[in-house]
C-alpha positions as CSV (number, residue, x, y, z in Angstrom):
1,M,0.0,0.0,0.0
2,T,1.4,3.4,-1.0
3,E,1.1,6.3,1.5
4,V,0.1,9.7,0.2
5,R,-0.3,13.0,2.1
6,L,-3.6,15.0,2.3
7,R,-2.8,18.6,1.5
8,E,-4.3,21.7,3.1
9,K,-6.9,22.1,0.4
10,G,-8.0,18.5,0.5
11,Q,-5.7,17.5,-2.4
12,I,-3.7,14.3,-2.8
13,T,-1.3,13.2,-5.5
14,I,-2.0,9.7,-6.8
15,P,1.4,7.9,-7.2
16,A,2.7,7.5,-10.7
17,D,2.8,3.7,-10.5
18,I,-1.0,3.6,-9.6
19,I,-1.8,6.0,-12.4
20,Q,0.3,4.0,-14.9
21,E,-1.5,0.7,-13.9
22,W,-4.9,2.4,-14.0
23,S,-4.1,3.8,-17.4
24,N,-2.6,0.4,-18.7
25,K,-6.0,-1.2,-17.9
26,N,-7.6,1.5,-20.0
27,Q,-9.7,2.6,-17.0
28,V,-8.6,6.2,-16.7
29,H,-6.5,8.7,-18.6
30,I,-5.0,12.1,-17.8
31,N,-7.7,14.8,-17.6
32,D,-10.5,12.2,-17.2
33,S,-13.1,12.9,-14.5
34,V,-13.4,10.5,-11.5
35,E,-16.1,10.3,-9.0
36,A,-15.0,10.2,-5.3
37,I,-17.2,8.2,-2.9
38,L,-16.8,7.6,0.8
39,T,-17.8,4.0,1.7
40,N,-17.3,2.7,5.2
41,G,-14.5,5.2,5.8
42,V,-12.7,4.3,2.6
43,V,-12.4,6.8,-0.3
44,V,-13.1,5.1,-3.6
45,L,-12.3,6.8,-7.0
46,I,-14.4,5.6,-9.9
47,P,-13.6,6.7,-13.5
48,K,-16.7,8.7,-14.5
49,K,-16.9,7.2,-18.0
50,R,-17.1,3.7,-16.5
51,H,-19.4,4.5,-13.7
52,H,-22.5,3.8,-15.7
53,A,-21.1,0.8,-17.6
54,K,-22.6,-2.5,-16.7
55,R,-20.0,-4.8,-15.1
56,D,-20.4,-8.4,-13.9
57,L,-19.7,-9.3,-10.3
58,M,-16.3,-10.9,-11.1
59,S,-14.9,-7.7,-12.5
60,Y,-14.7,-6.6,-8.8
61,A,-12.6,-9.6,-7.8
62,G,-9.4,-8.4,-6.2
63,I,-10.4,-4.8,-5.9
64,G,-9.2,-4.6,-2.3
65,K,-6.0,-6.5,-2.7
66,G,-3.4,-5.2,-0.3
67,M,-5.8,-2.8,1.4
68,W,-5.7,-4.6,4.7
69,G,-2.1,-5.8,4.5
70,K,0.2,-7.9,2.5
71,T,0.6,-11.0,4.7
72,P,-2.0,-13.0,6.6
73,E,-0.5,-11.7,9.8
74,E,-0.9,-8.1,8.7
75,I,-4.4,-8.6,7.6
76,D,-5.3,-10.3,10.9
77,K,-3.8,-7.4,12.9
78,T,-5.6,-4.8,10.8
79,L,-8.9,-6.6,11.3
80,Q,-8.3,-7.1,15.0
81,D,-7.5,-3.4,15.3
82,I,-10.8,-2.5,13.6
83,R,-12.7,-4.9,15.8
84,D,-11.0,-3.4,18.9
85,S,-12.1,0.1,17.8
86,W,-15.8,-1.0,18.0
87,T,-15.6,-1.6,21.7
88,N,-13.7,1.6,22.6
C-alpha cells in the first residue's frame, strides 16, 4: 500500500505507478473525471466514463487486494484493530 499526504486544500497526489497501472488497464487517462465516494470510511475513486457501464460481479474480484495488509498476519492485525475500535 502506498502512502500519500492529504494537503491543506484536501488534495492528494496519486502515485505515478498507480496512475500507470490504472491507465494500462484503460480505465482512466489524464484529464478524465473521476467520482469520489466515501464508503465505510474508505475513499473510492471511480472513473466517470465507466461509472454507468454494466459490469459483472467478477470484475470486482481483487479490488481490495493489499488494502488490509500484504501478509495473513498483517491482515489479521488490521482486522483485529478494527474490531477493537468497535468496543472503545
